[in-house]
N, CA, C and O atoms as a Tripos MOL2 file, in Angstrom:
@<TRIPOS>MOLECULE
protein
  252   251    63     0     0
PROTEIN
NO_CHARGES

@<TRIPOS>ATOM
      1 N           0.8210   -1.1930    0.0000 N.3       1 UNK1
      2 CA          0.0000    0.0000    0.0000 C.3       1 UNK1
      3 C           0.8690    1.2620    0.0000 C.2       1 UNK1
      4 O           0.5330    2.2570   -0.6420 O.2       1 UNK1
      5 N           1.9860    1.2080    0.7270 N.am      2 UNK2
      6 CA          2.8750    2.3530    0.8040 C.3       2 UNK2
      7 C           3.4490    2.6900   -0.5750 C.2       2 UNK2
      8 O           3.5390    3.8630   -0.9380 O.2       2 UNK2
      9 N           3.8380    1.6660   -1.3430 N.am      3 UNK3
     10 CA          4.3910    1.8890   -2.6850 C.3       3 UNK3
     11 C           3.3640    2.5500   -3.6010 C.2       3 UNK3
     12 O           3.7110    3.3970   -4.4240 O.2       3 UNK3
     13 N           2.1160    2.1620   -3.4540 N.am      4 UNK4
     14 CA          1.0600    2.7360   -4.2840 C.3       4 UNK4
     15 C           0.9170    4.2320   -4.0000 C.2       4 UNK4
     16 O           0.7680    5.0300   -4.9260 O.2       4 UNK4
     17 N           0.9620    4.6110   -2.7240 N.am      5 UNK5
     18 CA          0.8590    6.0230   -2.3640 C.3       5 UNK5
     19 C           2.0560    6.8060   -2.8910 C.2       5 UNK5
     20 O           1.8950    7.9310   -3.3640 O.2       5 UNK5
     21 N           3.2540    6.2300   -2.8160 N.am      6 UNK6
     22 CA          4.4300    6.8850   -3.3810 C.3       6 UNK6
     23 C           4.2690    7.0620   -4.8910 C.2       6 UNK6
     24 O           4.6360    8.0980   -5.4460 O.2       6 UNK6
     25 N           3.7240    6.0520   -5.5410 N.am      7 UNK7
     26 CA          3.4830    6.1330   -6.9760 C.3       7 UNK7
     27 C           2.4950    7.2580   -7.2970 C.2       7 UNK7
     28 O           2.7030    8.0110   -8.2480 O.2       7 UNK7
     29 N           1.4480    7.3730   -6.5260 N.am      8 UNK8
     30 CA          0.4530    8.4230   -6.7300 C.3       8 UNK8
     31 C           1.0830    9.8130   -6.5420 C.2       8 UNK8
     32 O           0.8250   10.7340   -7.3170 O.2       8 UNK8
     33 N           1.9030    9.9430   -5.5110 N.am      9 UNK9
     34 CA          2.5570   11.2260   -5.2400 C.3       9 UNK9
     35 C           3.4840   11.5870   -6.3900 C.2       9 UNK9
     36 O           3.4730   12.7210   -6.8690 O.2       9 UNK9
     37 N           4.2920   10.6180   -6.8380 N.am     10 UNK10
     38 CA          5.2250   10.8740   -7.9340 C.3      10 UNK10
     39 C           4.4800   11.2000   -9.2250 C.2      10 UNK10
     40 O           4.9000   12.0740   -9.9840 O.2      10 UNK10
     41 N           3.3960   10.5130   -9.4680 N.am     11 UNK11
     42 CA          2.6080   10.7660  -10.6660 C.3      11 UNK11
     43 C           2.0310   12.1870  -10.6500 C.2      11 UNK11
     44 O           2.0530   12.8800  -11.6670 O.2      11 UNK11
     45 N           1.5260   12.6070   -9.5150 N.am     12 UNK12
     46 CA          0.9820   13.9550   -9.3890 C.3      12 UNK12
     47 C           2.0880   15.0000   -9.5670 C.2      12 UNK12
     48 O           1.8710   16.0440  -10.1810 O.2      12 UNK12
     49 N           3.2690   14.7100   -9.0280 N.am     13 UNK13
     50 CA          4.3940   15.6340   -9.1680 C.3      13 UNK13
     51 C           4.8000   15.7670  -10.6360 C.2      13 UNK13
     52 O           5.0660   16.8740  -11.1070 O.2      13 UNK13
     53 N           4.8500   14.6720  -11.3450 N.am     14 UNK14
     54 CA          5.1960   14.7070  -12.7640 C.3      14 UNK14
     55 C           4.1620   15.4920  -13.5680 C.2      14 UNK14
     56 O           4.5140   16.2310  -14.4870 O.2      14 UNK14
     57 N           2.8990   15.3320  -13.2210 N.am     15 UNK15
     58 CA          1.8490   16.0940  -13.9160 C.3      15 UNK15
     59 C           2.0100   17.5950  -13.6820 C.2      15 UNK15
     60 O           1.8540   18.3930  -14.6060 O.2      15 UNK15
     61 N           2.3250   17.9750  -12.4360 N.am     16 UNK16
     62 CA          2.5410   19.3950  -12.1390 C.3      16 UNK16
     63 C           3.7320   19.9460  -12.9080 C.2      16 UNK16
     64 O           3.6650   21.0490  -13.4500 O.2      16 UNK16
     65 N           4.8260   19.1820  -12.9590 N.am     17 UNK17
     66 CA          6.0070   19.6220  -13.6980 C.3      17 UNK17
     67 C           5.6950   19.7750  -15.1860 C.2      17 UNK17
     68 O           6.1410   20.7310  -15.8200 O.2      17 UNK17
     69 N           4.9340   18.8410  -15.7380 N.am     18 UNK18
     70 CA          4.5750   18.9220  -17.1530 C.3      18 UNK18
     71 C           3.7060   20.1440  -17.4210 C.2      18 UNK18
     72 O           3.8850   20.8210  -18.4330 O.2      18 UNK18
     73 N           2.7710   20.4310  -16.5260 N.am     19 UNK19
     74 CA          1.9130   21.6000  -16.6990 C.3      19 UNK19
     75 C           2.7360   22.8870  -16.6230 C.2      19 UNK19
     76 O           2.5000   23.8270  -17.3820 O.2      19 UNK19
     77 N           3.7010   22.9230  -15.7070 N.am     20 UNK20
     78 CA          4.5570   24.1100  -15.5870 C.3      20 UNK20
     79 C           5.4050   24.2840  -16.8500 C.2      20 UNK20
     80 O           5.5880   25.4040  -17.3260 O.2      20 UNK20
     81 N           5.9160   23.1870  -17.3880 N.am     21 UNK21
     82 CA          6.7240   23.2590  -18.6090 C.3      21 UNK21
     83 C           5.8850   23.7520  -19.7860 C.2      21 UNK21
     84 O           6.3550   24.5460  -20.6010 O.2      21 UNK21
     85 N           4.6440   23.2810  -19.8710 N.am     22 UNK22
     86 CA          3.7460   23.7500  -20.9370 C.3      22 UNK22
     87 C           3.4870   25.2410  -20.8020 C.2      22 UNK22
     88 O           3.4590   25.9600  -21.8010 O.2      22 UNK22
     89 N           3.2990   25.7070  -19.5880 N.am     23 UNK23
     90 CA          3.0530   27.1280  -19.3400 C.3      23 UNK23
     91 C           4.2590   27.9690  -19.7640 C.2      23 UNK23
     92 O           4.0990   29.0330  -20.3620 O.2      23 UNK23
     93 N           5.4480   27.4940  -19.4570 N.am     24 UNK24
     94 CA          6.6640   28.2110  -19.8450 C.3      24 UNK24
     95 C           6.7770   28.2700  -21.3600 C.2      24 UNK24
     96 O           7.0750   29.3260  -21.9190 O.2      24 UNK24
     97 N           6.5400   27.1400  -22.0360 N.am     25 UNK25
     98 CA          6.6160   27.1220  -23.5020 C.3      25 UNK25
     99 C           5.6150   28.0720  -24.1160 C.2      25 UNK25
    100 O           5.9230   28.7590  -25.0900 O.2      25 UNK25
    101 N           4.4170   28.1180  -23.5560 N.am     26 UNK26
    102 CA          3.3890   29.0160  -24.0710 C.3      26 UNK26
    103 C           3.7960   30.4840  -23.8800 C.2      26 UNK26
    104 O           3.5800   31.3110  -24.7650 O.2      26 UNK26
    105 N           4.3820   30.7980  -22.7270 N.am     27 UNK27
    106 CA          4.8310   32.1640  -22.4720 C.3      27 UNK27
    107 C           5.9330   32.5660  -23.4500 C.2      27 UNK27
    108 O           5.9350   33.6860  -23.9620 O.2      27 UNK27
    109 N           6.8600   31.6620  -23.7050 N.am     28 UNK28
    110 CA          7.9400   31.9500  -24.6540 C.3      28 UNK28
    111 C           7.3670   32.1720  -26.0460 C.2      28 UNK28
    112 O           7.7680   33.1020  -26.7450 O.2      28 UNK28
    113 N           6.4380   31.3270  -26.4450 N.am     29 UNK29
    114 CA          5.8020   31.4630  -27.7600 C.3      29 UNK29
    115 C           5.0740   32.7980  -27.8790 C.2      29 UNK29
    116 O           5.1510   33.4610  -28.9130 O.2      29 UNK29
    117 N           4.3690   33.1900  -26.8240 N.am     30 UNK30
    118 CA          3.6280   34.4490  -26.8300 C.3      30 UNK30
    119 C           4.5690   35.6450  -26.9280 C.2      30 UNK30
    120 O           4.3200   36.5780  -27.6910 O.2      30 UNK30
    121 N           5.6650   35.6120  -26.1440 N.am     31 UNK31
    122 CA          6.6340   36.7140  -26.2060 C.3      31 UNK31
    123 C           7.2700   36.8040  -27.5770 C.2      31 UNK31
    124 O           7.4700   37.8980  -28.1060 O.2      31 UNK31
    125 N           7.5900   35.6530  -28.1550 N.am     32 UNK32
    126 CA          8.2090   35.6460  -29.4830 C.3      32 UNK32
    127 C           7.2650   36.2350  -30.5220 C.2      32 UNK32
    128 O           7.6850   37.0110  -31.3800 O.2      32 UNK32
    129 N           5.9900   35.8660  -30.4440 N.am     33 UNK33
    130 CA          5.0000   36.3960  -31.3860 C.3      33 UNK33
    131 C           4.8380   37.9060  -31.2080 C.2      33 UNK33
    132 O           4.7240   38.6370  -32.1920 O.2      33 UNK33
    133 N           4.8270   38.3690  -29.9760 N.am     34 UNK34
    134 CA          4.6990   39.8040  -29.7200 C.3      34 UNK34
    135 C           5.9040   40.5490  -30.2720 C.2      34 UNK34
    136 O           5.7660   41.6370  -30.8310 O.2      34 UNK34
    137 N           7.0970   39.9540  -30.1130 N.am     35 UNK35
    138 CA          8.3030   40.5800  -30.6390 C.3      35 UNK35
    139 C           8.2460   40.6710  -32.1600 C.2      35 UNK35
    140 O           8.6460   41.6790  -32.7430 O.2      35 UNK35
    141 N           7.7460   39.6090  -32.8050 N.am     36 UNK36
    142 CA          7.6260   39.6260  -34.2660 C.3      36 UNK36
    143 C           6.6370   40.6890  -34.7240 C.2      36 UNK36
    144 O           6.8980   41.4060  -35.6900 O.2      36 UNK36
    145 N           5.5050   40.7950  -34.0360 N.am     37 UNK37
    146 CA          4.5040   41.8060  -34.3940 C.3      37 UNK37
    147 C           5.0810   43.2100  -34.2310 C.2      37 UNK37
    148 O           4.8560   44.0780  -35.0740 O.2      37 UNK37
    149 N           5.8220   43.4290  -33.1510 N.am     38 UNK38
    150 CA          6.4290   44.7360  -32.9180 C.3      38 UNK38
    151 C           7.4340   45.0610  -34.0140 C.2      38 UNK38
    152 O           7.4690   46.1900  -34.5040 O.2      38 UNK38
    153 N           8.2420   44.0960  -34.4010 N.am     39 UNK39
    154 CA          9.2270   44.3180  -35.4670 C.3      39 UNK39
    155 C           8.5350   44.6130  -36.7900 C.2      39 UNK39
    156 O           8.9870   45.4700  -37.5500 O.2      39 UNK39
    157 N           7.4490   43.9140  -37.0700 N.am     40 UNK40
    158 CA          6.7130   44.1570  -38.3150 C.3      40 UNK40
    159 C           6.0930   45.5510  -38.3040 C.2      40 UNK40
    160 O           6.0940   46.2440  -39.3210 O.2      40 UNK40
    161 N           5.5670   45.9550  -37.1590 N.am     41 UNK41
    162 CA          4.9630   47.2840  -37.0560 C.3      41 UNK41
    163 C           6.0230   48.3680  -37.2140 C.2      41 UNK41
    164 O           5.7860   49.3860  -37.8650 O.2      41 UNK41
    165 N           7.1900   48.1470  -36.6180 N.am     42 UNK42
    166 CA          8.2740   49.1300  -36.7280 C.3      42 UNK42
    167 C           8.7870   49.2130  -38.1580 C.2      42 UNK42
    168 O           9.1580   50.2900  -38.6260 O.2      42 UNK42
    169 N           8.8100   48.0860  -38.8500 N.am     43 UNK43
    170 CA          9.2860   48.0840  -40.2320 C.3      43 UNK43
    171 C           8.2950   48.8080  -41.1470 C.2      43 UNK43
    172 O           8.6940   49.3720  -42.1650 O.2      43 UNK43
    173 N           7.0210   48.7940  -40.7940 N.am     44 UNK44
    174 CA          6.0020   49.4350  -41.6170 C.3      44 UNK44
    175 C           6.0410   50.9540  -41.4830 C.2      44 UNK44
    176 O           5.6420   51.6660  -42.4050 O.2      44 UNK44
    177 N           6.5180   51.4590  -40.3440 N.am     45 UNK45
    178 CA          6.5790   52.9000  -40.1040 C.3      45 UNK45
    179 C           7.8900   53.4290  -40.6790 C.2      45 UNK45
    180 O           8.9580   52.9290  -40.3260 O.2      45 UNK45
    181 N           7.8310   54.4350  -41.5600 N.am     46 UNK46
    182 CA          9.0780   54.9800  -42.1030 C.3      46 UNK46
    183 C           9.8720   55.6870  -41.0070 C.2      46 UNK46
    184 O           9.3070   56.2510  -40.0690 O.2      46 UNK46
    185 N          11.1810   55.6410  -41.1490 N.am     47 UNK47
    186 CA         12.0240   56.2870  -40.1450 C.3      47 UNK47
    187 C          11.8920   57.8000  -40.2460 C.2      47 UNK47
    188 O          11.7840   58.3570  -41.3390 O.2      47 UNK47
    189 N          11.9020   58.4420  -39.1110 N.am     48 UNK48
    190 CA         11.7970   59.8960  -39.0820 C.3      48 UNK48
    191 C          13.1600   60.5140  -39.3660 C.2      48 UNK48
    192 O          14.1960   59.9940  -38.9510 O.2      48 UNK48
    193 N          13.1380   61.6190  -40.0740 N.am     49 UNK49
    194 CA         14.3840   62.3230  -40.3430 C.3      49 UNK49
    195 C          14.4430   63.5710  -39.4860 C.2      49 UNK49
    196 O          13.4190   64.0780  -39.0270 O.2      49 UNK49
    197 N          15.6400   64.0520  -39.2790 N.am     50 UNK50
    198 CA         15.8220   65.2220  -38.4310 C.3      50 UNK50
    199 C          15.7390   66.5240  -39.2210 C.2      50 UNK50
    200 O          15.6540   67.6030  -38.6340 O.2      50 UNK50
    201 N          15.7620   66.4300  -40.5420 N.am     51 UNK51
    202 CA         15.7020   67.6340  -41.3610 C.3      51 UNK51
    203 C          14.4940   67.5590  -42.2790 C.2      51 UNK51
    204 O          13.8830   66.5030  -42.4440 O.2      51 UNK51
    205 N          14.1620   68.6890  -42.8680 N.am     52 UNK52
    206 CA         13.0440   68.7250  -43.8010 C.3      52 UNK52
    207 C          13.4670   68.3430  -45.2130 C.2      52 UNK52
    208 O          12.6240   68.0790  -46.0700 O.2      52 UNK52
    209 N          14.7820   68.3130  -45.4540 N.am     53 UNK53
    210 CA         15.2540   67.9720  -46.7900 C.3      53 UNK53
    211 C          14.9800   66.5060  -47.0960 C.2      53 UNK53
    212 O          15.1020   65.6450  -46.2250 O.2      53 UNK53
    213 N          14.6130   66.2370  -48.3270 N.am     54 UNK54
    214 CA         14.3180   64.8670  -48.7300 C.3      54 UNK54
    215 C          15.5740   64.0210  -48.8320 C.2      54 UNK54
    216 O          15.6170   62.9020  -48.3200 O.2      54 UNK54
    217 N          16.6080   64.5550  -49.4960 N.am     55 UNK55
    218 CA         17.8490   63.8130  -49.6100 C.3      55 UNK55
    219 C          19.0110   64.7780  -49.5970 C.2      55 UNK55
    220 O          18.8640   65.9700  -49.8670 O.2      55 UNK55
    221 N          20.1340   64.2490  -49.2860 N.am     56 UNK56
    222 CA         21.3250   65.0870  -49.2160 C.3      56 UNK56
    223 C          21.8970   65.2390  -50.6230 C.2      56 UNK56
    224 O          22.0910   64.2580  -51.3420 O.2      56 UNK56
    225 N          22.1590   66.4690  -50.9940 N.am     57 UNK57
    226 CA         22.7420   66.7160  -52.3250 C.3      57 UNK57
    227 C          24.2410   66.5140  -52.2420 C.2      57 UNK57
    228 O          24.9020   66.9850  -51.3160 O.2      57 UNK57
    229 N          24.7590   65.8100  -53.2210 N.am     58 UNK58
    230 CA         26.1780   65.5160  -53.2270 C.3      58 UNK58
    231 C          26.9120   66.4470  -54.1980 C.2      58 UNK58
    232 O          26.3620   66.8620  -55.2180 O.2      58 UNK58
    233 N          28.1250   66.7530  -53.8700 N.am     59 UNK59
    234 CA         28.9520   67.5640  -54.7650 C.3      59 UNK59
    235 C          29.4350   66.6830  -55.9110 C.2      59 UNK59
    236 O          29.6460   65.4840  -55.7320 O.2      59 UNK59
    237 N          29.6070   67.2810  -57.0880 N.am     60 UNK60
    238 CA         30.1250   66.4930  -58.2080 C.3      60 UNK60
    239 C          31.5690   66.0580  -57.9300 C.2      60 UNK60
    240 O          32.3260   66.7630  -57.2640 O.2      60 UNK60
    241 N          31.9240   64.9040  -58.4450 N.am     61 UNK61
    242 CA         33.2810   64.4150  -58.2420 C.3      61 UNK61
    243 C          34.2720   65.2520  -59.0180 C.2      61 UNK61
    244 O          34.0050   65.7010  -60.1320 O.2      61 UNK61
    245 N          35.3930   65.4460  -58.4160 N.am     62 UNK62
    246 CA         36.4390   66.1810  -59.1120 C.3      62 UNK62
    247 C          37.3160   65.2000  -59.8760 C.2      62 UNK62
    248 O          37.3440   64.0040  -59.5880 O.2      62 UNK62
    249 N          38.0250   65.7380  -60.8530 N.am     63 UNK63
    250 CA         38.8670   64.8800  -61.6980 C.3      63 UNK63
    251 C          40.0520   64.4000  -60.9670 C.2      63 UNK63
    252 O          40.8670   63.6670  -61.5270 O.2      63 UNK63
@<TRIPOS>BOND
     1     1     2 1
     2     2     3 1
     3     3     4 2
     4     3     5 am
     5     5     6 1
     6     6     7 1
     7     7     8 2
     8     7     9 am
     9     9    10 1
    10    10    11 1
    11    11    12 2
    12    11    13 am
    13    13    14 1
    14    14    15 1
    15    15    16 2
    16    15    17 am
    17    17    18 1
    18    18    19 1
    19    19    20 2
    20    19    21 am
    21    21    22 1
    22    22    23 1
    23    23    24 2
    24    23    25 am
    25    25    26 1
    26    26    27 1
    27    27    28 2
    28    27    29 am
    29    29    30 1
    30    30    31 1
    31    31    32 2
    32    31    33 am
    33    33    34 1
    34    34    35 1
    35    35    36 2
    36    35    37 am
    37    37    38 1
    38    38    39 1
    39    39    40 2
    40    39    41 am
    41    41    42 1
    42    42    43 1
    43    43    44 2
    44    43    45 am
    45    45    46 1
    46    46    47 1
    47    47    48 2
    48    47    49 am
    49    49    50 1
    50    50    51 1
    51    51    52 2
    52    51    53 am
    53    53    54 1
    54    54    55 1
    55    55    56 2
    56    55    57 am
    57    57    58 1
    58    58    59 1
    59    59    60 2
    60    59    61 am
    61    61    62 1
    62    62    63 1
    63    63    64 2
    64    63    65 am
    65    65    66 1
    66    66    67 1
    67    67    68 2
    68    67    69 am
    69    69    70 1
    70    70    71 1
    71    71    72 2
    72    71    73 am
    73    73    74 1
    74    74    75 1
    75    75    76 2
    76    75    77 am
    77    77    78 1
    78    78    79 1
    79    79    80 2
    80    79    81 am
    81    81    82 1
    82    82    83 1
    83    83    84 2
    84    83    85 am
    85    85    86 1
    86    86    87 1
    87    87    88 2
    88    87    89 am
    89    89    90 1
    90    90    91 1
    91    91    92 2
    92    91    93 am
    93    93    94 1
    94    94    95 1
    95    95    96 2
    96    95    97 am
    97    97    98 1
    98    98    99 1
    99    99   100 2
   100    99   101 am
   101   101   102 1
   102   102   103 1
   103   103   104 2
   104   103   105 am
   105   105   106 1
   106   106   107 1
   107   107   108 2
   108   107   109 am
   109   109   110 1
   110   110   111 1
   111   111   112 2
   112   111   113 am
   113   113   114 1
   114   114   115 1
   115   115   116 2
   116   115   117 am
   117   117   118 1
   118   118   119 1
   119   119   120 2
   120   119   121 am
   121   121   122 1
   122   122   123 1
   123   123   124 2
   124   123   125 am
   125   125   126 1
   126   126   127 1
   127   127   128 2
   128   127   129 am
   129   129   130 1
   130   130   131 1
   131   131   132 2
   132   131   133 am
   133   133   134 1
   134   134   135 1
   135   135   136 2
   136   135   137 am
   137   137   138 1
   138   138   139 1
   139   139   140 2
   140   139   141 am
   141   141   142 1
   142   142   143 1
   143   143   144 2
   144   143   145 am
   145   145   146 1
   146   146   147 1
   147   147   148 2
   148   147   149 am
   149   149   150 1
   150   150   151 1
   151   151   152 2
   152   151   153 am
   153   153   154 1
   154   154   155 1
   155   155   156 2
   156   155   157 am
   157   157   158 1
   158   158   159 1
   159   159   160 2
   160   159   161 am
   161   161   162 1
   162   162   163 1
   163   163   164 2
   164   163   165 am
   165   165   166 1
   166   166   167 1
   167   167   168 2
   168   167   169 am
   169   169   170 1
   170   170   171 1
   171   171   172 2
   172   171   173 am
   173   173   174 1
   174   174   175 1
   175   175   176 2
   176   175   177 am
   177   177   178 1
   178   178   179 1
   179   179   180 2
   180   179   181 am
   181   181   182 1
   182   182   183 1
   183   183   184 2
   184   183   185 am
   185   185   186 1
   186   186   187 1
   187   187   188 2
   188   187   189 am
   189   189   190 1
   190   190   191 1
   191   191   192 2
   192   191   193 am
   193   193   194 1
   194   194   195 1
   195   195   196 2
   196   195   197 am
   197   197   198 1
   198   198   199 1
   199   199   200 2
   200   199   201 am
   201   201   202 1
   202   202   203 1
   203   203   204 2
   204   203   205 am
   205   205   206 1
   206   206   207 1
   207   207   208 2
   208   207   209 am
   209   209   210 1
   210   210   211 1
   211   211   212 2
   212   211   213 am
   213   213   214 1
   214   214   215 1
   215   215   216 2
   216   215   217 am
   217   217   218 1
   218   218   219 1
   219   219   220 2
   220   219   221 am
   221   221   222 1
   222   222   223 1
   223   223   224 2
   224   223   225 am
   225   225   226 1
   226   226   227 1
   227   227   228 2
   228   227   229 am
   229   229   230 1
   230   230   231 1
   231   231   232 2
   232   231   233 am
   233   233   234 1
   234   234   235 1
   235   235   236 2
   236   235   237 am
   237   237   238 1
   238   238   239 1
   239   239   240 2
   240   239   241 am
   241   241   242 1
   242   242   243 1
   243   243   244 2
   244   243   245 am
   245   245   246 1
   246   246   247 1
   247   247   248 2
   248   247   249 am
   249   249   250 1
   250   250   251 1
   251   251   252 2
@<TRIPOS>SUBSTRUCTURE
     1 UNK1         2 RESIDUE 1 A UNK
     2 UNK2         6 RESIDUE 1 A UNK
     3 UNK3        10 RESIDUE 1 A UNK
     4 UNK4        14 RESIDUE 1 A UNK
     5 UNK5        18 RESIDUE 1 A UNK
     6 UNK6        22 RESIDUE 1 A UNK
     7 UNK7        26 RESIDUE 1 A UNK
     8 UNK8        30 RESIDUE 1 A UNK
     9 UNK9        34 RESIDUE 1 A UNK
    10 UNK10       38 RESIDUE 1 A UNK
    11 UNK11       42 RESIDUE 1 A UNK
    12 UNK12       46 RESIDUE 1 A UNK
    13 UNK13       50 RESIDUE 1 A UNK
    14 UNK14       54 RESIDUE 1 A UNK
    15 UNK15       58 RESIDUE 1 A UNK
    16 UNK16       62 RESIDUE 1 A UNK
    17 UNK17       66 RESIDUE 1 A UNK
    18 UNK18       70 RESIDUE 1 A UNK
    19 UNK19       74 RESIDUE 1 A UNK
    20 UNK20       78 RESIDUE 1 A UNK
    21 UNK21       82 RESIDUE 1 A UNK
    22 UNK22       86 RESIDUE 1 A UNK
    23 UNK23       90 RESIDUE 1 A UNK
    24 UNK24       94 RESIDUE 1 A UNK
    25 UNK25       98 RESIDUE 1 A UNK
    26 UNK26      102 RESIDUE 1 A UNK
    27 UNK27      106 RESIDUE 1 A UNK
    28 UNK28      110 RESIDUE 1 A UNK
    29 UNK29      114 RESIDUE 1 A UNK
    30 UNK30      118 RESIDUE 1 A UNK
    31 UNK31      122 RESIDUE 1 A UNK
    32 UNK32      126 RESIDUE 1 A UNK
    33 UNK33      130 RESIDUE 1 A UNK
    34 UNK34      134 RESIDUE 1 A UNK
    35 UNK35      138 RESIDUE 1 A UNK
    36 UNK36      142 RESIDUE 1 A UNK
    37 UNK37      146 RESIDUE 1 A UNK
    38 UNK38      150 RESIDUE 1 A UNK
    39 UNK39      154 RESIDUE 1 A UNK
    40 UNK40      158 RESIDUE 1 A UNK
    41 UNK41      162 RESIDUE 1 A UNK
    42 UNK42      166 RESIDUE 1 A UNK
    43 UNK43      170 RESIDUE 1 A UNK
    44 UNK44      174 RESIDUE 1 A UNK
    45 UNK45      178 RESIDUE 1 A UNK
    46 UNK46      182 RESIDUE 1 A UNK
    47 UNK47      186 RESIDUE 1 A UNK
    48 UNK48      190 RESIDUE 1 A UNK
    49 UNK49      194 RESIDUE 1 A UNK
    50 UNK50      198 RESIDUE 1 A UNK
    51 UNK51      202 RESIDUE 1 A UNK
    52 UNK52      206 RESIDUE 1 A UNK
    53 UNK53      210 RESIDUE 1 A UNK
    54 UNK54      214 RESIDUE 1 A UNK
    55 UNK55      218 RESIDUE 1 A UNK
    56 UNK56      222 RESIDUE 1 A UNK
    57 UNK57      226 RESIDUE 1 A UNK
    58 UNK58      230 RESIDUE 1 A UNK
    59 UNK59      234 RESIDUE 1 A UNK
    60 UNK60      238 RESIDUE 1 A UNK
    61 UNK61      242 RESIDUE 1 A UNK
    62 UNK62      246 RESIDUE 1 A UNK
    63 UNK63      250 RESIDUE 1 A UNK
């Protein structure tokens, strides 16, 4: 009878560990997805410039 109770305790412990591992994996997956969405949103927004000029004019090359 004692062995059966130990088996039950160990089985319950393994189930708790598995549930915790699943929760961690889900959290990692969620954070990764949020990071991807943020990167996609940032890529969609054009970078701000500090000047009103559209592009920098270059001097002609000298010989």
